[in-house]
DOZA-242242 format. One line per field, with one value per residue (C-alpha): residue number from 0; residue in three letters; x, z, y. Coordinates in nm, 4 decimals. Layout:
% residues N
seq c(NUM,...) .
type c(ALA,...) .
px c(X,...) .
pz c(Z,...) .
py c(Y,...) .
//
This chain:
% residues 314
seq c(0,1,2,3,4,5,6,7,8,9,10,11,12,13,14,15,16,17,18,19,20,21,22,23,24,25,26,27,28,29,30,31,32,33,34,35,36,37,38,39,40,41,42,43,44,45,46,47,48,49,50,51,52,53,54,55,56,57,58,59,60,61,62,63,64,65,66,67,68,69,70,71,72,73,74,75,76,77,78,79,80,81,82,83,84,85,86,87,88,89,90,91,92,93,94,95,96,97,98,99,100,101,102,103,104,105,106,107,108,109,110,111,112,113,114,115,116,117,118,119,120,121,122,123,124,125,126,127,128,129,130,131,132,133,134,135,136,137,138,139,140,141,142,143,144,145,146,147,148,149,150,151,152,153,154,155,156,157,158,159,160,161,162,163,164,165,166,167,168,169,170,171,172,173,174,175,176,177,178,179,180,181,182,183,184,185,186,187,188,189,190,191,192,193,194,195,196,197,198,199,200,201,202,203,204,205,206,207,208,209,210,211,212,213,214,215,216,217,218,219,220,221,222,223,224,225,226,227,228,229,230,231,232,233,234,235,236,237,238,239,240,241,242,243,244,245,246,247,248,249,250,251,252,253,254,255,256,257,258,259,260,261,262,263,264,265,266,267,268,269,270,271,272,273,274,275,276,277,278,279,280,281,282,283,284,285,286,287,288,289,290,291,292,293,294,295,296,297,298,299,300,301,302,303,304,305,306,307,308,309,310,311,312,313) .
type c(MET,LYS,MET,GLU,THR,ALA,GLU,GLY,LYS,PHE,ALA,SER,ASP,GLY,GLY,THR,SER,GLY,GLN,ILE,PRO,PRO,PRO,PRO,GLY,SER,ALA,GLY,ALA,PRO,ALA,ALA,PRO,ALA,ALA,GLY,TYR,GLN,PRO,PRO,GLY,PRO,ALA,GLY,ALA,PRO,ALA,ALA,PRO,ALA,ALA,GLY,TYR,GLN,PRO,PRO,GLY,PRO,TRP,TYR,GLY,GLN,PRO,ALA,VAL,ALA,GLY,PRO,SER,PRO,GLN,PRO,ARG,ARG,SER,SER,LYS,PRO,ARG,ILE,VAL,GLY,MET,LEU,LEU,ALA,PHE,SER,GLY,VAL,LEU,SER,ILE,LEU,MET,GLY,VAL,MET,MET,GLY,ALA,VAL,MET,TRP,ASN,VAL,VAL,PRO,TRP,MET,GLU,GLN,MET,GLN,GLU,THR,SER,ASN,GLU,LEU,GLY,GLU,LEU,GLN,GLY,GLN,ILE,ILE,TYR,MET,ASP,SER,ASN,PRO,ALA,ALA,GLY,VAL,ASN,VAL,SER,VAL,VAL,ASP,LEU,GLY,ARG,THR,ALA,MET,THR,ASN,ASP,THR,GLY,HIS,TYR,ARG,ILE,LEU,SER,LEU,LYS,ALA,GLY,TRP,HIS,ASP,ILE,ARG,VAL,GLU,MET,ALA,GLY,TYR,GLN,SER,LEU,VAL,ARG,SER,VAL,TYR,VAL,LYS,THR,GLY,MET,PRO,PRO,GLY,GLN,ASP,ASN,LYS,PRO,THR,LYS,VAL,ASP,PHE,GLN,ILE,GLU,PRO,GLY,THR,GLY,GLU,THR,ARG,ILE,GLY,ASP,LYS,HIS,THR,PRO,GLY,THR,VAL,GLU,PRO,MET,MET,ASP,ARG,THR,ALA,ARG,HIS,TRP,LEU,ASN,THR,ILE,GLY,GLY,ALA,CYS,LEU,ALA,TRP,GLY,ILE,VAL,GLY,GLY,LEU,LEU,THR,LEU,LEU,GLY,ALA,TYR,PHE,ALA,PHE,ARG,THR,GLU,ARG,LEU,PRO,LEU,VAL,ALA,ILE,GLY,THR,MET,THR,GLY,ILE,LEU,SER,PHE,GLY,PHE,ALA,LEU,GLY,ALA,ALA,LEU,ALA,PHE,ILE,ALA,LEU,ILE,LEU,LEU,LEU,LEU,CYS,THR,ASP,GLU,PHE,ASP,ARG,VAL,LYS,LYS,GLU,LYS,ALA,ALA,GLY,ARG,GLY) .
px c(-3.7323,-3.8793,-3.7172,-3.7102,-3.7179,-3.5058,-3.7923,-3.8380,-3.4838,-3.4879,-3.7732,-3.6459,-3.3296,-3.5482,-3.6640,-3.5067,-3.4159,-3.0498,-3.0129,-3.2185,-3.4458,-3.7885,-3.9040,-3.9968,-4.3458,-4.3934,-4.4873,-4.1632,-3.9848,-3.7638,-3.8939,-3.7022,-3.4428,-3.5039,-3.3506,-3.0125,-2.9297,-2.6253,-2.5400,-2.3264,-1.9800,-1.7499,-1.7668,-1.6839,-1.7005,-1.9191,-2.2052,-2.1872,-2.3270,-2.6662,-2.6441,-2.5986,-2.4736,-2.2350,-2.0744,-2.0738,-1.8051,-1.7332,-1.9411,-1.8750,-1.8233,-1.5038,-1.2844,-1.2827,-0.9874,-0.7505,-0.6975,-0.5653,-0.6812,-0.9178,-0.6973,-0.8346,-0.9501,-0.7412,-0.8936,-0.8824,-0.6538,-0.3049,-0.4891,-0.6338,-0.2557,-0.1511,-0.3939,-0.3220,0.0402,-0.0073,-0.1675,0.0763,0.3416,0.2167,0.1008,0.4809,0.6742,0.4078,0.4908,0.8565,0.8580,0.6333,0.8490,1.1840,1.0835,0.9269,1.2536,1.4769,1.2424,1.0710,1.3178,1.3434,0.9817,0.9242,1.2348,1.0387,0.7113,0.8896,0.9919,0.7131,0.4692,0.2765,0.3635,0.5367,0.7223,0.7592,1.0737,1.0773,1.2918,1.4170,1.7031,1.8734,2.1771,2.4955,2.3490,2.0526,1.7912,1.5443,1.6565,1.3537,1.3218,1.5585,1.5377,1.5428,1.5447,1.5397,1.7851,1.7027,1.3629,1.3634,1.1065,1.1624,0.9885,1.0987,1.1284,0.8683,0.9287,1.0253,1.2883,1.0605,1.0319,0.8076,0.8239,0.5708,0.5243,0.8720,0.9549,1.1403,1.5276,1.8070,1.7775,2.0095,1.8865,2.0218,2.0043,2.0576,2.0126,2.2044,2.5392,2.5364,2.7354,2.4998,2.4750,2.4079,2.3322,2.2466,1.9153,1.7512,1.3450,1.1428,0.7811,0.5320,0.7178,0.7335,0.3465,0.2284,0.5246,0.3848,0.5009,0.6625,0.8413,1.1937,1.3206,1.6717,1.7704,2.0611,2.2855,2.4033,2.6642,2.7796,2.9806,3.0366,3.0433,2.8891,2.9929,2.8779,2.7896,2.8134,2.8474,2.7490,2.4878,2.3186,1.9767,1.6943,1.8815,1.7010,1.8937,1.8435,1.6005,1.8673,2.2340,2.4177,2.4678,2.1112,2.0041,2.2723,2.0956,1.7558,1.8725,2.0016,1.6783,1.4817,1.7024,1.6594,1.3237,1.2941,1.5069,1.3295,0.9808,1.1001,1.2573,1.0108,0.7421,0.9500,1.0066,0.6421,0.5239,0.7406,0.5721,0.2561,0.3408,0.4465,0.1465,-0.0934,0.1071,0.1202,0.5216,0.8034,0.6488,0.9591,0.9463,0.5667,0.6546,0.9271,0.6884,0.4284,0.7044,0.8310,0.4870,0.4284,0.7652,0.7587,0.6012,0.2999,0.0922,-0.1376,-0.3537,-0.0647,0.0761,-0.2844,-0.3348,0.0130,-0.0636,-0.4310,-0.2273,0.0406,-0.2922,-0.4024,-0.1018,-0.0496,-0.3405,-0.2956,0.0839,-0.0742,-0.1243,0.1805,0.3576,0.1048,0.1775,0.5206,0.4866,0.2716,0.5072,0.7898,0.5969,0.5270,0.1669,0.1805) .
pz c(12.9572,12.5980,12.3193,11.9912,11.6960,11.3753,11.1806,11.4410,11.4415,11.0386,11.0984,11.3502,11.1438,10.8997,10.6783,10.3760,10.2810,10.1230,10.1600,9.9476,9.7003,9.7086,9.4101,9.0939,9.0408,9.4551,9.6098,9.6738,9.4144,9.1718,8.8205,8.5724,8.4068,8.0599,7.7666,7.6530,8.0483,8.1552,8.5120,8.6696,8.7031,8.9639,9.1182,8.8904,8.5757,8.2987,8.1657,7.8772,7.5589,7.4261,7.1160,6.8027,6.9807,6.7848,6.9470,6.8754,6.6058,6.4439,6.3092,5.9228,6.0212,5.9942,5.6902,5.3996,5.4238,5.1077,4.8934,4.5724,4.3088,4.0248,3.7089,3.3943,3.1324,2.7915,2.4852,2.1691,1.9745,2.0244,1.9164,1.6164,1.5101,1.5708,1.3436,1.0406,1.1197,1.0512,0.7574,0.5950,0.7008,0.5345,0.2064,0.2130,0.2111,-0.0662,-0.2564,-0.2270,-0.3018,-0.6264,-0.7650,-0.7152,-0.9095,-1.1549,-1.1890,-1.2149,-1.4612,-1.6772,-1.9414,-1.9676,-1.9955,-2.2746,-2.4565,-2.4249,-2.5174,-2.8288,-2.9393,-2.9014,-3.0357,-3.3425,-3.4378,-3.7979,-3.9228,-4.2307,-4.4555,-4.6947,-4.8749,-5.2092,-5.4152,-5.6503,-5.9000,-5.8621,-5.9838,-5.7200,-5.9903,-5.8748,-5.9879,-6.1359,-6.1572,-5.8796,-5.7078,-5.3389,-5.1344,-4.7310,-4.7797,-4.4712,-4.5206,-4.8905,-4.9593,-5.2444,-5.3919,-5.6764,-5.6824,-5.8575,-6.0695,-5.8267,-5.7156,-5.3964,-5.2461,-4.9705,-4.7958,-4.5522,-4.2674,-4.1449,-3.7852,-3.5276,-3.5825,-3.7847,-4.1351,-4.4514,-4.7338,-5.0839,-5.3264,-5.7110,-6.0879,-6.3913,-6.4777,-6.1264,-5.8095,-5.5470,-5.2241,-4.8800,-4.5516,-4.2205,-4.1004,-3.7986,-3.8127,-3.5368,-3.4378,-3.2342,-2.9207,-2.6625,-2.6061,-2.6884,-2.9671,-3.2826,-3.5718,-3.7744,-4.0679,-4.0658,-4.3721,-4.5666,-4.8603,-5.1040,-5.3758,-5.6708,-5.9251,-6.2455,-6.1646,-6.0596,-5.7359,-5.4088,-5.1565,-4.8025,-4.6511,-4.2723,-3.9785,-4.0155,-3.7833,-3.7483,-3.9108,-3.6955,-3.4054,-3.1385,-2.9985,-2.6263,-2.5719,-2.3284,-2.2922,-1.9878,-1.8442,-1.8773,-1.7382,-1.4239,-1.3280,-1.3532,-1.1577,-0.8699,-0.8628,-0.8094,-0.5268,-0.4196,-0.4325,-0.2451,0.0364,0.1095,0.0886,0.3409,0.5716,0.5784,0.6239,0.8917,1.0910,1.0331,1.1877,1.5025,1.5169,1.5170,1.7963,2.0269,1.9384,2.0609,2.3990,2.4123,2.4686,2.2982,2.1417,1.9272,1.7798,1.6978,1.5424,1.3177,1.2121,1.0858,0.8835,0.7218,0.6465,0.5044,0.2921,0.2116,-0.1048,0.0792,-0.2644,-0.1843,0.0263,0.2921,0.2753,0.3562,0.6426,0.7897,0.7584,0.9341,1.2058,1.2562,1.2882,1.5701,1.7260,1.7699,1.9632,2.2069,2.3014,2.6469,2.7068,2.6021,2.8617,3.1225,3.1016,3.0826,3.4519,3.5786,3.4689,3.6064,3.9221,3.9305,3.8785,3.5092) .
py c(-1.6395,-1.6493,-1.8612,-1.6697,-1.9054,-1.8862,-1.7287,-1.4679,-1.3753,-1.3547,-1.1457,-0.9058,-0.8439,-0.7014,-1.0058,-1.0522,-0.7132,-0.6837,-1.0653,-1.2759,-1.1339,-1.2648,-1.4767,-1.3061,-1.2022,-1.1792,-0.8720,-0.6113,-0.8171,-0.5757,-0.5147,-0.7120,-0.4727,-0.3329,-0.5019,-0.4103,-0.3066,-0.3261,-0.3440,-0.0605,-0.0862,0.0141,0.3523,0.6528,0.4205,0.5880,0.3563,0.1457,0.2931,0.1631,-0.0685,0.1063,0.4447,0.6475,0.8861,1.2445,1.3570,1.7167,1.8985,1.8033,1.4229,1.2312,1.2574,1.0078,0.7703,0.8021,0.5107,0.4397,0.6522,0.4758,0.4229,0.5863,0.3634,0.3144,0.4009,0.1606,0.3749,0.2373,-0.1105,0.0769,0.1931,-0.1641,-0.3128,-0.0382,-0.0698,-0.4554,-0.4172,-0.1817,-0.3819,-0.6924,-0.5064,-0.3322,-0.6986,-0.8366,-0.5217,-0.5540,-0.9034,-0.8430,-0.5746,-0.7434,-1.0396,-0.7803,-0.6390,-0.9597,-1.1017,-0.8695,-0.8555,-1.2428,-1.2739,-1.0181,-1.2100,-1.5473,-1.3799,-1.2045,-1.5834,-1.7403,-1.4732,-1.4896,-1.1095,-1.1483,-0.8536,-0.6270,-0.5672,-0.3020,-0.0456,0.0772,-0.0287,0.2456,0.2866,0.4655,0.7754,0.7601,0.6312,0.3967,0.0224,-0.1681,-0.5377,-0.6344,-0.9514,-0.9393,-1.2252,-1.3343,-1.6321,-1.8488,-1.8202,-1.8786,-1.5523,-1.3499,-1.0080,-0.7638,-0.3934,-0.1819,0.1002,0.3277,0.0681,-0.0346,-0.3705,-0.5091,-0.8543,-0.9322,-1.2156,-1.2260,-1.3376,-1.1299,-1.1834,-1.1851,-1.2713,-1.2958,-1.0442,-1.0907,-0.8422,-0.9764,-0.8166,-0.9461,-0.7291,-0.6041,-0.7592,-0.9307,-0.7870,-0.9502,-0.8197,-0.9120,-0.7755,-0.7252,-0.7638,-0.6344,-0.7258,-0.5358,-0.6700,-0.5658,-0.5248,-0.1487,-0.1157,-0.0029,-0.2830,-0.0508,-0.2263,-0.2424,-0.0179,-0.1380,0.0325,-0.0815,0.0915,-0.1575,-0.1173,-0.3144,-0.6198,-0.9617,-1.2022,-1.1248,-0.8462,-0.8773,-0.5438,-0.5364,-0.7750,-1.1327,-1.2615,-1.6006,-1.6017,-1.6583,-1.5776,-1.3305,-1.0235,-0.9533,-0.6663,-0.4415,-0.5110,-0.6249,-0.2762,-0.1928,-0.5191,-0.4829,-0.1499,-0.3024,-0.6128,-0.3526,-0.1569,-0.4587,-0.5929,-0.2398,-0.2703,-0.6267,-0.5095,-0.1982,-0.3597,-0.6568,-0.3781,-0.1614,-0.3957,-0.5513,-0.2360,-0.1355,-0.4968,-0.4179,-0.0991,-0.2633,-0.5201,-0.2239,-0.0315,-0.3423,-0.3006,0.0468,0.0703,0.2104,0.5141,0.5873,0.2446,0.3019,0.6082,0.4759,0.2043,0.4780,0.6394,0.3285,0.2238,0.5425,0.5099,0.1561,0.0048,-0.1013,-0.0155,0.3048,0.1364,0.0488,0.4089,0.5404,0.2958,0.4097,0.7672,0.7095,0.5539,0.8223,1.0884,0.8178,0.7885,1.1677,1.1684,0.8801,0.9398,1.0480,0.6904,0.5733,0.7791,0.6774,0.3156,0.3617,0.5446,0.2693,-0.0050,0.2163,0.2439,-0.1216,-0.1189,-0.1883) .
//
């Protein structure tokens, strides 16, 4: 009986087919798989797609995924409106303060200028008798200043270089009553007023003694340029100008603040109107008017910002 070795047994069973693969590179060894090869899976399973493979889709491709729409850019118009209103508001406040100060102090300033002015007035007039004929050679004197003059053949007299204020004028002639009268001499103040001479006429009659004509006033005193009632109204107007300039200016500045923030369109509109009507010089009103035109061109931006903030995106 022939003994079969292990090698023979192995060879008789078909060698290494299906059991131990031959070493790579030897005869009968299978070729190496291609790069990217995936071994087959279980029976019936589809093959794995190759690297970079895209499955076929619809003819027109997949629709784009909807995302947030880009926000439109904001223009610079609201900021320009804010700058214009800021300048107009500041000018309004300055003008209100200036006008109020002038109205309150213009009369005292002018009276002080009159007292310290070097402007001198002139007194002239005519003296006649009871029968209306001119009285020549009558002595006319300014008592408190010691200035004298004498009437000419037509009865006229003239005294120059008199300071503004009350002065006592005495008319004297032998055989006639002396007359004394308080006369207010004016000068060229306030500035721009013509320096017209103060005219005072007298009529003398025979007699003795001295007679005062009219009320007596302290010589040298200067009358106020405006009575109490007129001063009150002037001060009231000054206070109104001051209040409106400040209030209007603050409202205009408030409109400027909200214009910079692109908020509160009604308040910005009120600010432009008060800027136009306030005492912002002519320049302040012009700036506010330009701001109003720009505001009308960018009202949609205020509405958009309002909606954004309401939606929580502002």
